[in-house]
N, C-alpha and C positions, 0 to 999 in steps of 0.2 A: 314269861316273867309277868308277870301284869300290866297295868295299867297303870303303875303307880312316879310318884316320882322318887327318881335318885335319892333326895332328902330322906323321906323315907326308911329306906335301906340301909343307909350313911349312920344316921339316929339308931337303929336296931341291930348297928353290925353288921347286917347283909354283907350290904356294898360300900366299899369305900368309894373314897373320893380317888383315889389309883386307878381302881376299876373303872369308874362312872370314867374319869378321863380317858381310858383308853377305850369304853368303848364310841365314845367322841370321835377320837382318832379315828379308827376305821372306818365310824358314817360318813365322816366325811370324807376318805378312800373309795368309800364306792358310790358316793353320790357324786367325786370328779369323773373317775369310771363312765357312772350312768352320764352326765353328763358331754363326756368325748364320744359319747354313742348316739349322740344327738334326741335320746329319748326321755320322757319324760318319769315322771312315777308311775302314772298310769299306764302307761308303755309296758314300762321293766314289770309292771305286775299282771299286767297282760299274758307277757310272754313269759313269765315265769311262771308260771298259773300262782301268785300270791296276792295278800289284801294289798289295797294303792298304802292303810292306813299303814298296815304292821312295814314296810318299805318303808315310811315316813320315821316310823321311830326309831326303826334301824339308824336311820340316815341321821338323826339329835341325837346319837345316848339315849332313848330311853329304855331301851330293846335290847336285856342276850341277845346273841342269835345262839341258836344252835349247831353244832356240826355241820349240823346234813341241811342247815337252810344255808352254811354255809358254800356248802363243794355247790346249792344250789344256782346261788348268787356268783356263783367265783365264775362256773361254766355257762350262765347269761353273759358276763361283763367279758368271753372270752379272756380270761388271767387262772392261776390257781391261787388255792386260798395262802399254799407261801406267800405270795405277789401281794396277798389279801393284808397277811398278818404281817409282813417283811417290816422290821424297822418300828414296827410300834410299841 
């Protein structure tokens, strides 16, 4: 997902408010797990070989997460994709 505001997608029917809320919840869960490991976004980015800005966007619900990226994040945070998504 490009660096475009959720309002743009909601306006054009590509991202509903409900979908955005899901992304925000997932992002907060990822941020919580990252903080429990004592990592900064920079630490996590280096460990996962990802861009820090991409992690920031995911944690703020500004970017959709592909399944491969979600798997990489889950493994890096010592959890599973199922646990990341549970209850959202």
